[in-house]
C-alpha positions as CSV (number, residue, x, y, z in Angstrom):
1,M,-19.7,-4.2,-3.4
2,S,-19.6,-6.4,-6.1
3,K,-17.1,-6.6,-9.0
4,V,-19.9,-4.9,-11.9
5,S,-20.5,-1.8,-9.1
6,L,-16.6,-1.5,-8.9
7,L,-15.6,-1.7,-12.5
8,K,-18.8,1.6,-12.9
9,L,-16.9,3.5,-10.0
10,I,-13.5,3.6,-11.2
11,G,-14.6,3.9,-14.8
12,L,-16.9,7.1,-13.8
13,L,-14.1,8.7,-11.8
14,L,-11.8,8.0,-14.3
15,L,-14.2,9.7,-17.1
16,V,-14.8,12.4,-15.1
17,G,-10.7,13.1,-14.0
18,S,-10.4,13.0,-17.9
19,L,-12.9,15.5,-18.6
20,A,-11.7,17.4,-15.8
21,G,-8.4,17.6,-16.9
22,C,-7.7,21.0,-18.2
23,A,-8.2,22.3,-14.2
24,T,-5.0,20.9,-12.6
25,G,-2.1,21.6,-10.8
26,S,1.5,22.0,-11.9
27,N,3.0,18.5,-11.2
28,P,2.5,16.6,-14.3
29,K,2.3,13.5,-12.4
30,D,-1.3,14.8,-11.4
31,P,-2.9,16.6,-14.0
32,W,-6.4,15.8,-12.4
33,E,-5.4,17.1,-9.6
34,G,-8.4,19.3,-8.8
35,V,-10.8,16.3,-9.0
36,N,-8.2,13.9,-6.9
37,R,-8.1,16.9,-4.2
38,K,-11.9,16.7,-4.0
39,V,-12.3,13.1,-4.0
40,F,-9.1,12.7,-1.0
41,V,-11.5,15.5,0.7
42,F,-14.2,13.2,0.9
43,N,-12.1,9.9,1.7
44,E,-10.8,11.9,4.3
45,K,-14.4,12.5,5.9
46,L,-15.0,9.0,5.4
47,D,-12.0,7.8,7.1
48,A,-12.5,10.0,10.4
49,W,-16.7,9.5,10.5
50,V,-17.0,5.8,9.4
51,L,-14.0,3.9,9.1
52,K,-11.7,5.1,11.8
53,P,-14.4,4.6,14.5
54,V,-15.3,1.3,13.5
55,A,-11.2,0.5,13.2
56,Q,-10.9,2.3,16.8
57,G,-13.8,-0.2,18.0
58,Y,-11.9,-3.6,16.7
59,D,-9.0,-2.7,18.4
60,A,-10.1,-2.0,21.4
61,A,-12.4,-5.0,21.3
62,A,-10.1,-7.5,19.7
63,P,-7.0,-8.7,22.1
64,L,-4.1,-8.3,20.3
65,P,-3.1,-12.3,19.9
66,V,-7.0,-11.9,17.7
67,R,-5.8,-9.2,15.8
68,A,-2.7,-10.5,14.7
69,G,-4.3,-13.6,13.9
70,V,-6.7,-12.3,11.4
71,S,-4.3,-10.4,10.1
72,N,-2.1,-12.8,9.2
73,V,-4.9,-15.0,7.8
74,F,-5.4,-12.5,5.4
75,S,-1.6,-11.9,4.1
76,N,-1.5,-15.9,3.8
77,V,-4.2,-16.4,1.4
78,E,-2.7,-13.2,-0.3
79,D,0.7,-15.2,-1.0
80,V,-1.3,-17.6,-3.6
81,W,-1.4,-14.1,-5.6
82,I,1.7,-13.0,-4.9
83,A,3.5,-15.8,-6.1
84,V,1.5,-15.8,-9.2
85,N,2.4,-11.9,-9.6
86,N,6.2,-12.9,-9.2
87,L,6.0,-15.7,-11.3
88,L,4.8,-13.5,-13.8
89,Q,7.7,-11.1,-13.7
90,G,10.0,-13.6,-13.9
91,K,10.7,-14.4,-10.4
92,P,10.2,-17.8,-10.1
93,V,12.1,-18.4,-6.6
94,A,10.3,-15.4,-4.9
95,A,7.0,-17.6,-6.3
96,A,8.6,-20.6,-5.2
97,S,8.8,-18.6,-1.8
98,D,5.9,-17.4,-1.7
99,L,4.3,-21.0,-2.2
100,G,6.3,-22.6,0.7
101,R,5.0,-19.5,3.1
102,F,1.3,-20.6,1.8
103,A,1.9,-24.2,2.4
104,I,3.9,-23.9,6.1
105,N,1.6,-21.1,7.3
106,S,-2.0,-23.0,5.9
107,S,-0.4,-26.0,8.0
108,L,2.3,-25.7,10.9
109,G,0.6,-22.2,11.1
110,I,-3.1,-23.5,11.4
111,F,-4.6,-22.1,8.4
112,G,-2.6,-18.9,8.2
113,V,-3.2,-17.9,12.2
114,F,0.9,-17.3,13.1
115,D,3.3,-16.7,10.7
116,V,5.6,-19.6,10.9
117,A,7.0,-19.3,7.6
118,T,8.8,-15.8,8.6
119,E,10.4,-17.1,11.6
120,L,11.9,-19.9,9.3
121,G,13.3,-17.1,7.1
122,L,11.1,-17.1,4.3
123,E,10.7,-13.6,3.4
124,K,7.0,-12.0,3.0
125,H,6.8,-10.0,-0.3
126,E,4.4,-7.6,-1.4
127,E,3.2,-7.6,-5.3
128,D,-0.1,-6.6,-6.8
129,F,-0.9,-6.8,-10.8
130,G,0.0,-3.1,-10.6
131,Q,3.2,-3.5,-9.8
132,T,3.3,-7.0,-12.8
133,L,2.4,-4.2,-15.6
134,G,5.2,-2.2,-14.3
135,V,7.4,-4.6,-14.5
136,W,6.4,-5.3,-18.3
137,G,7.0,-1.6,-19.0
138,V,3.0,-0.3,-18.6
139,G,3.7,3.3,-17.6
140,D,2.4,5.0,-14.8
141,G,0.0,6.8,-16.2
142,P,-1.7,10.1,-14.1
143,Y,-1.9,9.9,-10.3
144,V,-5.5,9.4,-9.3
145,M,-7.2,9.6,-5.8
146,L,-10.0,6.7,-6.3
147,P,-13.3,7.2,-3.7
148,F,-12.7,4.7,-1.0
149,F,-9.9,3.1,-2.3
150,G,-7.7,5.6,-1.8
151,P,-4.5,6.8,-4.4
152,R,-3.3,4.8,-7.4
153,T,-2.2,5.5,-10.7
154,L,-4.1,5.1,-14.4
155,R,-2.0,1.6,-14.4
156,D,-2.3,0.7,-10.9
157,T,-6.2,1.0,-11.1
158,G,-6.1,-1.3,-14.1
159,G,-3.7,-3.5,-12.1
160,F,-6.5,-2.9,-8.9
161,V,-9.3,-4.7,-10.6
162,V,-7.2,-7.6,-12.1
163,D,-6.2,-7.8,-8.3
164,A,-10.3,-7.6,-7.3
165,F,-11.3,-10.4,-9.8
166,A,-8.5,-12.9,-9.5
167,G,-7.6,-12.5,-5.6
168,P,-8.2,-15.1,-3.2
169,L,-11.3,-13.2,-2.0
170,G,-12.6,-12.8,-5.3
171,Y,-13.4,-16.7,-5.0
172,I,-15.6,-16.5,-2.8
173,E,-19.3,-17.2,-4.3
174,A,-21.5,-16.3,-1.3
175,I,-22.0,-12.5,-1.8
176,P,-22.7,-11.7,1.4
177,T,-19.6,-13.7,3.0
178,R,-17.7,-12.3,0.7
179,N,-18.9,-8.9,1.6
180,I,-18.5,-9.3,5.6
181,T,-14.6,-10.6,4.5
182,R,-13.6,-7.8,2.5
183,G,-14.8,-5.5,5.2
184,L,-13.0,-7.5,7.7
185,K,-10.0,-6.7,5.7
186,V,-10.4,-3.3,5.6
187,V,-11.1,-2.9,9.1
188,S,-8.2,-4.8,10.0
189,D,-5.8,-2.7,7.7
190,R,-6.8,0.6,9.1
191,A,-6.4,-0.7,12.4
192,D,-3.1,-2.0,11.8
193,L,-2.3,1.9,11.1
194,L,-3.6,3.4,14.3
195,S,-0.5,3.5,15.9
196,A,1.5,5.7,13.1
197,E,-1.3,8.7,13.4
198,N,0.6,10.8,15.2
199,A,3.1,10.7,12.2
200,L,0.5,11.0,9.9
201,N,-1.1,13.7,11.3
202,D,1.7,16.1,11.2
203,A,3.2,14.5,7.8
204,A,3.0,17.9,5.9
205,L,1.0,21.2,5.9
206,D,0.0,19.7,2.1
207,R,-1.2,16.5,3.3
208,Y,-3.0,16.0,-0.2
209,S,0.6,16.3,-2.3
210,Y,3.0,15.0,0.6
211,L,1.1,11.3,0.2
212,R,0.8,11.8,-3.6
213,D,4.3,12.3,-3.8
214,F,5.3,9.1,-0.9
215,Y,3.0,6.9,-2.9
216,L,4.3,7.0,-6.1
217,S,7.6,7.3,-5.1
218,R,7.1,3.8,-3.1
219,R,5.6,2.2,-5.7
220,K,8.7,3.1,-7.7
221,S,10.9,1.2,-5.1
222,L,8.3,-2.0,-4.6
223,I,8.2,-2.5,-8.7
224,R,11.8,-2.1,-8.7
225,D,12.2,-3.8,-5.8
226,G,13.9,-1.5,-3.3
227,R,16.6,-1.2,-6.0
228,R,17.0,2.8,-6.6
229,V,17.3,3.6,-10.5
230,R,17.6,7.7,-10.9
231,D,16.3,9.0,-14.0
232,E,14.8,12.7,-15.5
233,E,11.4,10.6,-14.7
234,D,12.0,10.5,-10.7
235,S,13.3,14.5,-10.6
236,S,9.6,15.0,-11.0
237,I,8.9,13.2,-7.9
238,A,9.7,14.9,-4.6
239,V,11.3,11.7,-2.7
240,P,11.7,13.0,1.1
241,A,14.5,12.2,3.0
242,V,14.9,8.9,4.9
243,L,17.0,8.6,8.2
244,A,17.0,5.4,9.9
245,M,18.0,5.4,13.5
246,A,18.5,3.0,16.4
247,D,15.6,4.7,18.8
248,G,13.3,7.1,18.9
249,D,9.8,7.9,17.7
250,V,8.2,8.0,14.6
251,E,7.5,11.3,12.6
252,I,7.1,12.4,9.6
253,G,7.7,16.0,8.5
254,T,7.6,17.9,5.5
255,R,11.2,17.7,4.7
256,R,11.9,14.2,6.5
257,L,10.9,10.9,7.1
258,V,12.4,9.2,10.0
259,F,11.7,5.5,10.5
260,V,13.0,3.8,13.2
261,A,13.4,0.0,13.6
262,L,11.4,0.4,10.6
263,D,12.1,-3.0,8.6
264,R,10.0,-4.3,12.3
265,A,7.5,-2.0,12.9
266,Y,6.4,-0.7,9.5
267,P,7.3,-3.7,6.8
268,A,4.3,-3.0,4.3
269,L,6.3,0.8,3.6
270,H,9.1,-1.2,1.4
271,V,12.2,1.1,3.0
272,D,15.6,-0.1,3.3
273,V,16.6,-0.1,6.7
274,P,20.3,-0.6,7.2
275,P,21.1,-2.5,10.5
276,A,19.9,-0.4,14.0
277,A,23.4,0.8,14.8
278,E,24.2,2.3,11.9
279,I,22.8,5.7,11.2
280,V,22.0,6.5,7.3
281,A,20.1,9.5,5.5
282,V,19.5,9.3,2.3
283,A,18.4,12.8,0.6
284,E,17.5,13.3,-2.6
285,P,18.7,16.4,-4.3
286,G,17.9,20.0,-3.1
287,I,15.9,18.3,0.3
288,G,17.1,20.1,3.4
289,S,17.3,17.8,6.3
């Protein structure tokens, strides 16, 4: 998909959402819920009919070292844009670490196939321009479910467009090569989530609401670099309880999230997990265990 087509698609969705704003649910963060739910159903069917089968075929055909190498290469090139965002957010030390990761993994890691930097103690960060806007004080805006691209806020939608233009894949001039590369990344990312399929299938009776609340709370955590800040705005988001345990399976329920060794198995979720021997339950007021 070209950048122009991407802009037209996002603009069309936001226009439709604004026109349909009167037919909404009760969540103040999601005034376009009626439209968002329809787009969510579309995305779910697209995943079930197209993306998931392709990811399963990729998972079955490519050995684990190959899949890990592909994922590492994409992660490596993203470190440059992550460094830019860390710098824009006023975190020069983190930005220097990101550039160090890129230099080490591009050389010792053979163009990023191996993540040598993590083994050397350089932490992998997760930053994007939506988070940068959040650090600059731009409000979330309404929650938006984008076709093909999934959940965003209005602010993060703008950040997503900037990421598409300024991110490393946007600089591939040959359009077929750029599209193939983007497609491979989508399949690789989806294949990485196959192991969590059972957990997601048991997420909630209302899967849409659960994923929306989890997305919004996770984005706040990312913007604050994991710092928990209580304010009146947070009270509108039903943040699930988080229980970190030493052993067991990963399950996601309507009233509890259980992450086992989350720091190793699911680092992209950005939920801080205490030492493995320590059992900690963190729950928002009014949420039972």
